[in-house]
DOFI-825971 format. One record per residue (C-alpha): residue number from 1; residue in three letters; x, y, z. Coordinates in Angstrom, 2 decimals. Example, Ala and Ser with C-alpha at 12.3 -4.5 7.8 and 13.67 -1.06 7.14 Angstrom:
<rs>
<n 1	res ALA	c1 12.30	c2 -4.50	c3 7.80> .
<n 2	res SER	c1 13.67	c2 -1.06	c3 7.14> .
</rs>
This chain:
<rs>
<n 1	res UNK	c1 38.41	c2 -15.29	c3 28.39> .
<n 2	res UNK	c1 42.18	c2 -15.65	c3 28.68> .
<n 3	res UNK	c1 42.23	c2 -17.82	c3 25.56> .
<n 4	res UNK	c1 40.41	c2 -15.09	c3 23.64> .
<n 5	res UNK	c1 42.82	c2 -12.45	c3 24.89> .
<n 6	res UNK	c1 45.82	c2 -14.64	c3 23.96> .
<n 7	res UNK	c1 44.37	c2 -15.18	c3 20.48> .
<n 8	res UNK	c1 43.85	c2 -11.42	c3 20.01> .
<n 9	res UNK	c1 47.44	c2 -10.79	c3 21.08> .
<n 10	res UNK	c1 48.76	c2 -13.40	c3 18.62> .
<n 11	res UNK	c1 46.68	c2 -11.96	c3 15.78> .
<n 12	res UNK	c1 47.78	c2 -8.43	c3 16.68> .
<n 13	res UNK	c1 51.42	c2 -9.52	c3 16.65> .
<n 14	res UNK	c1 50.97	c2 -11.27	c3 13.28> .
<n 15	res UNK	c1 49.31	c2 -8.17	c3 11.83> .
<n 16	res UNK	c1 52.14	c2 -5.96	c3 13.08> .
<n 17	res UNK	c1 54.75	c2 -8.31	c3 11.58> .
<n 18	res UNK	c1 52.89	c2 -8.29	c3 8.27> .
<n 19	res UNK	c1 52.73	c2 -4.48	c3 8.30> .
<n 20	res UNK	c1 56.46	c2 -4.34	c3 9.00> .
<n 21	res UNK	c1 57.19	c2 -6.70	c3 6.10> .
<n 22	res UNK	c1 54.97	c2 -4.64	c3 3.80> .
<n 23	res UNK	c1 56.72	c2 -1.41	c3 4.81> .
<n 24	res UNK	c1 60.10	c2 -3.05	c3 4.14> .
<n 25	res UNK	c1 58.93	c2 -4.26	c3 0.72> .
<n 26	res UNK	c1 57.60	c2 -0.81	c3 -0.14> .
<n 27	res UNK	c1 60.85	c2 0.82	c3 0.94> .
<n 28	res UNK	c1 62.86	c2 -1.63	c3 -1.17> .
<n 29	res UNK	c1 60.65	c2 -0.89	c3 -4.15> .
<n 30	res UNK	c1 61.08	c2 2.86	c3 -3.68> .
<n 31	res UNK	c1 64.86	c2 2.48	c3 -3.55> .
<n 32	res UNK	c1 64.85	c2 0.27	c3 -6.66> .
<n 33	res UNK	c1 62.66	c2 2.75	c3 -8.57> .
<n 34	res UNK	c1 64.90	c2 5.65	c3 -7.54> .
<n 35	res UNK	c1 67.97	c2 3.77	c3 -8.77> .
<n 36	res UNK	c1 66.22	c2 2.96	c3 -12.06> .
<n 37	res UNK	c1 65.27	c2 6.61	c3 -12.52> .
<n 38	res UNK	c1 68.81	c2 7.80	c3 -11.78> .
<n 39	res UNK	c1 70.28	c2 5.28	c3 -14.22> .
<n 40	res UNK	c1 67.79	c2 6.29	c3 -16.91> .
<n 41	res UNK	c1 68.61	c2 9.97	c3 -16.31> .
<n 42	res UNK	c1 72.34	c2 9.20	c3 -16.59> .
<n 43	res UNK	c1 71.82	c2 7.34	c3 -19.88> .
<n 44	res UNK	c1 69.67	c2 10.17	c3 -21.23> .
<n 45	res UNK	c1 72.29	c2 12.77	c3 -20.33> .
<n 46	res UNK	c1 75.01	c2 10.72	c3 -22.01> .
<n 47	res UNK	c1 72.87	c2 10.39	c3 -25.14> .
<n 48	res UNK	c1 72.19	c2 14.14	c3 -25.21> .
<n 49	res UNK	c1 75.88	c2 14.94	c3 -24.77> .
<n 50	res UNK	c1 76.79	c2 12.58	c3 -27.60> .
<n 51	res UNK	c1 74.13	c2 14.14	c3 -29.85> .
<n 52	res UNK	c1 75.47	c2 17.61	c3 -29.02> .
<n 53	res UNK	c1 79.02	c2 16.52	c3 -29.87> .
<n 54	res UNK	c1 77.80	c2 15.12	c3 -33.18> .
<n 55	res UNK	c1 75.90	c2 18.32	c3 -34.00> .
<n 56	res UNK	c1 78.92	c2 20.46	c3 -33.22> .
<n 57	res UNK	c1 81.14	c2 18.24	c3 -35.37> .
<n 58	res UNK	c1 78.66	c2 18.45	c3 -38.23> .
<n 59	res UNK	c1 78.47	c2 22.23	c3 -37.90> .
<n 60	res UNK	c1 82.24	c2 22.52	c3 -37.92> .
<n 61	res UNK	c1 82.45	c2 20.31	c3 -41.01> .
<n 62	res UNK	c1 79.88	c2 22.56	c3 -42.69> .
<n 63	res UNK	c1 81.90	c2 25.63	c3 -41.72> .
<n 64	res UNK	c1 85.13	c2 24.00	c3 -42.99> .
<n 65	res UNK	c1 83.49	c2 23.16	c3 -46.31> .
<n 66	res UNK	c1 82.02	c2 26.63	c3 -46.62> .
<n 67	res UNK	c1 85.35	c2 28.29	c3 -45.81> .
<n 68	res UNK	c1 87.28	c2 26.05	c3 -48.21> .
<n 69	res UNK	c1 84.82	c2 26.91	c3 -50.98> .
<n 70	res UNK	c1 85.72	c2 30.56	c3 -50.31> .
<n 71	res UNK	c1 89.46	c2 29.74	c3 -50.49> .
<n 72	res UNK	c1 90.07	c2 30.06	c3 -46.73> .
<n 73	res UNK	c1 90.85	c2 27.63	c3 -43.96> .
<n 74	res UNK	c1 89.55	c2 27.67	c3 -40.42> .
<n 75	res UNK	c1 91.50	c2 26.74	c3 -37.31> .
<n 76	res UNK	c1 90.32	c2 23.65	c3 -35.44> .
<n 77	res UNK	c1 87.42	c2 24.30	c3 -33.09> .
<n 78	res UNK	c1 87.92	c2 24.56	c3 -29.34> .
<n 79	res UNK	c1 86.77	c2 21.58	c3 -27.30> .
<n 80	res UNK	c1 83.25	c2 22.54	c3 -26.28> .
<n 81	res UNK	c1 82.28	c2 19.24	c3 -24.69> .
<n 82	res UNK	c1 85.32	c2 17.66	c3 -23.07> .
<n 83	res UNK	c1 85.05	c2 14.01	c3 -22.02> .
<n 84	res UNK	c1 83.42	c2 13.48	c3 -18.66> .
<n 85	res UNK	c1 85.85	c2 13.26	c3 -15.78> .
<n 86	res UNK	c1 85.25	c2 12.24	c3 -12.19> .
<n 87	res UNK	c1 84.76	c2 15.18	c3 -9.82> .
<n 88	res UNK	c1 87.91	c2 16.47	c3 -8.18> .
<n 89	res UNK	c1 86.05	c2 18.05	c3 -5.29> .
<n 90	res UNK	c1 83.65	c2 16.68	c3 -2.78> .
<n 91	res UNK	c1 80.12	c2 18.06	c3 -2.51> .
<n 92	res UNK	c1 80.86	c2 19.31	c3 1.01> .
<n 93	res UNK	c1 83.58	c2 21.73	c3 -0.01> .
<n 94	res UNK	c1 82.76	c2 25.40	c3 0.32> .
<n 95	res UNK	c1 81.27	c2 27.22	c3 -2.63> .
<n 96	res UNK	c1 84.16	c2 29.68	c3 -2.53> .
<n 97	res UNK	c1 86.53	c2 27.02	c3 -3.87> .
<n 98	res UNK	c1 84.22	c2 26.49	c3 -6.86> .
<n 99	res UNK	c1 84.10	c2 30.14	c3 -7.94> .
<n 100	res UNK	c1 87.04	c2 29.87	c3 -10.31> .
<n 101	res UNK	c1 85.77	c2 30.70	c3 -13.78> .
<n 102	res UNK	c1 87.68	c2 29.63	c3 -16.85> .
<n 103	res UNK	c1 87.20	c2 31.75	c3 -19.95> .
<n 104	res UNK	c1 88.32	c2 30.09	c3 -23.18> .
<n 105	res UNK	c1 90.53	c2 32.05	c3 -25.57> .
<n 106	res UNK	c1 88.29	c2 32.83	c3 -28.53> .
<n 107	res UNK	c1 90.64	c2 35.33	c3 -30.17> .
<n 108	res UNK	c1 91.48	c2 32.87	c3 -32.94> .
<n 109	res UNK	c1 87.91	c2 33.09	c3 -34.17> .
<n 110	res UNK	c1 87.83	c2 36.88	c3 -34.61> .
</rs>
């Protein structure tokens, strides 16, 4: 009877260890998938930003050509998509410090 009880305890312990290993493997997989998704999202956002920059450049070239055909010149466009820069604030700063709005001077266009 004691041998049977000892065997049950060993099997129970082995099962618990296996469950623990499986949970660890699943958690590692979840972390890896999350990192892959974040990296893919970052690449997609960079691609979209680059496409937007190209579109804006093409539109400005069109406008320049159109204006020059009318005998006028246009001033250079404002920077609509500045290069990405690392954040200067931490996410834990209060929202009040982030309420500074910058309005570009568009008077040259009117």
